[in-house]
N, C-alpha and C positions, 0 to 999 in steps of 0.2 A: 420392399424389403422391411423386415422387422427384427428386433432383438428381444432377448429376455433379460430383465434386470432382477437379480437376486439381492434381496436386502436381508441382512442378519444383524443381530444385536450381540455385542460382546462386552467384556470388561476392558478397561484401559490396558491391562497387562497383556492381553492376547490380541489386541486390535491389529497391530502391525504384522504379527505372525499369521493371523487368519487371512489378512489381505494378501500377503505374499503367497500363501498356499493357494488361494483361488487363482491368482495370476499364473502360477505354475501348473494349474490344472484346467487351463482353457479359457479363463476370463480374458476378454479383450481389453478391459480396463477395470480399475478398482479405485474407489474413493472412500475416505474415512471422515466422518463428521459427528458432531454431537447429536445423539438421538433426540435430545430436547431442544434442538435449534429453533429459535424464534418463539419459544414459549417461556412461561415463568420459571421453569426449572433449568433454563439454559446455563451452562457452566462456562464462565469466561476464562479462557486460557490464551495467553500471549507469549509465544516462545521467543527467546533471544539466544544468540550463540553461547553466551556465558552461563546459561541456565542448565547446561548439560543435555542429555538425550531428549529427543522429541517427546513431548507430553501429549497424552490423549485424555479423553473425557471418561468419567466413571461409567457412564452408559453410552457406549459408542456404537454408531450405526455404520456398517460397511455395505456399500453398494457395488456389486460386480456385474458387468455386462457380458452376456454370453450370446453365441450365435443362435442357440435354440434351447428349448425347454429341457431336452434330454441331457445336454451337456451341463446345464446349470444344476439339475437334480443329481447328476453323477458326481459333480464336484462337491456339492453340499454333503452327500452321503459319505464321500471319502474324508472330508474334513471332520465330520462328527465321529466317524469311526476311528480316525487317527488320534484325535484329542479326547475321545471318550466323553463327548458332551452331546446334549440335545439342545439345539439352538432355535430361538424364535426366528422364523424365516417367512419371507413373502416373495412371491414371484409376480412380476408385472411385465406385460407386453409393451414394448416401446416401438411405435411405428416410425418409419422414416418420414422426415419432414424437411422443410427448408431451415436448416440449422443456423445459417447465417442470419436469416430474418428473425429467427427465434432469439438468437443472442443479442441482436441489435435492439429488440423490443425491451430488453432489460435496462437499457441505458437511455436516459432522458436528459434534456437540457437542465442544468443546475444554475440557480440564481444565488448570488451572494450579495445581499443588500440591494439587489436590482442594479448594482453598479458594475458587477462583473458577472458574465454568463459563460458557462463552460458547455459547449455545444458539440455533440457528436456530428460527424460530417453528413450523416443522412437526415439530420433535422434542419429546419430553417431557423434563421436568426429571430429571436423573440423580441429584442429591444435594440433597435438600430443606434440609439444614443448611448448604450452601455459599452463597456469593453467586452468584446466577444472573443473568446478563446476557442478555436476549432480544435477539438482533441478527441481522437478515437481511442478506445481501450487497446492496450498492447502489453508487451512483456515487461515494460518498465513501470514502476509504481507511480501513480499520480493521474487518476481519471477525474478527480474532482469530487468524488463521492465520499471520500474518507473525512471524518471530522477534523483531522489534523490539517488537511489541505484547506478546509474552510477557515480554520483558526489562523493559518499563516496568511491567507489572502486578506482576511479582515485586518490583520496586523499591518500588512503592506499598505492597504487603503488608508490606514490611520497614520502611518509613519513615513512613507516614501515622499521625498521632496523632488520636485523637478530638477533633473540634472544630477541626482545622486548616483554614485557608482554602487553596483549591487553584486554580491557574491551569493550564489545559490549552492550551498555545500550539501552534496548528496541529492542531485537534481532530479533523478528518476526520469519522468517523461519530459521534464523541462517546464512544467506548468507554472511554477513560481517565477522562474527567470523570465519566461515569455510574458507573464502577467505584469511583472515589474517594468519590462521594456515598453509594453503598450501603455502603461500608466505614466510614462515620461522619464524613466531612468536614463542615465547617460550611458556609461559602459556597463555591460552585464556579462559576468562570467559564471557559467554553470559547470560544476565539476561533479564527477561520480567515479566510483571504482568499477562499476558494472558496464561492460562493453555494450550491452543492450540499451542501457540508459544513454550512452553517448550517441548511439544511432538514433534512438527515439527523439532525443532533444534536438538534434540537428534537423531531423525530418519535420518535427512539429514547429520549429522556428520557421522553416521554409514555408510550410502550409499557412502560417499566420503572418507571413510577410514581415518578419522582424529579424534584425541582425543581432545575434548574441554570440559570444565565444563559448565553446564547449571543450573542456579538457578532461583527460583521465587523471585522477588524483595521484596515480603512480608517477606522473610527470610533474616535476617541480614548477611552481609558479610563484611570482612575486607580487601578484595583484593585491592591492589594498582597497577596501571598500568602506563607504559610509554606512551601508546597510548590508547585513548578512542574515540570511535565512537558512536554517538547517533543519529539515524535517526528516529525521533519521531515527534509528533506534537509540534508546538511552545508553546502551553499551558503547555504541559508536560515538555518541556525544561525549561520553566520559573520556575515551581514549583520545579523541580529536580536540579536546578543549584547548590545549596550548596552541595548536595549529590554527584553530578558528579565531582565538583571541589575537594571535599575531597578525592575522589578515584584516583585522578591524582597525580603522583609523581612530585616533583620539576623539572622544565625544561621539563616535559612531554608535550605531544601534544594532542589536541582535535579536532575532526571534528563534527560539529553539522548540521544536515539537517532535512528535513521535514518542512522547513521554506520557506514561500513565500517571494518574493522580498519586498513586503509591510511590512513584519514583521522583516526584517533584522536588522534595526537599534535598535529596542527594544531589541532583543536577544543579539546583540553585546554589548549593553550598560550594560546589566545584567552581562554577563560573563567577561567583562573587569575588574570587581572587583578582579578576581583571575588570569586572563590571559591577555597576550599581544596579541591582536587580529590582524590577518593578513588580507590581501586582500581576499575577498570572491570569490567563483567561481559560475557560473550560468548555468542553463540549463532549457529551456522551462518555464521560470517564477519561477523556484525553485532555492534555494540558498544553498550552503554549506559554513558555516562559519568555520574558524579554528583559533587556537591560541596556544600559548605556556605558560605553567604555570609559574607564577612569582616566 
């Protein structure tokens, strides 16, 4: 079995409308991405809830999958006719293949200082002496590949003491909470508002043979920690600042990530109400802020 992939290029203003039109006219799926992805003209856009409607790239590529060539050409003709445009388009035949194997091939073991390894379950352990986190990609954020995850784990390596109590605020896959527990933390609480994150964190903790508590943030908790990590969006860090601060013990430490360099000063100013802020660390345009409770 095979399919036809139709690629077209649009402006940012028409991207979503064009994508919806193709779905309504027989496309099995549709995706939108920067036409210049992974080259020097790539346009960096990071959306957050408070930034308003979804943003797209000035030169946007839409890929729509169809059952056959005839359906794809018919949908393209209808699109160009309705919007009175002539679009740059390309048709490509997509052969059926082992999609699971293809997806798995995109994920490799990740080393952080050779002290922590993040390993998909279909790979073997690379360093038996390291802390090995067995983690498969899922619906919750935190596969280990994002720069903010690297920054947070490096911070944990530098700051976690044996027997510290740890709060992972916005735990996603549970990767930071599990890492802290494997590195010798005492009590570890992972919290998130996303039900998928709760499921993933519990599953990943079981796979890694560690015991952590996992709570929904909608449920009140009184847990106080020496160490708090929060790898979430800057908008969430802003709103949750009082709650995060109140969960930190005196002289306790925090690490805040999910923050772009352009957002650093704003977040640092907010948290300086409760914390003496340290020098930040950086990776690929992302920031990890840290501080000690006053």
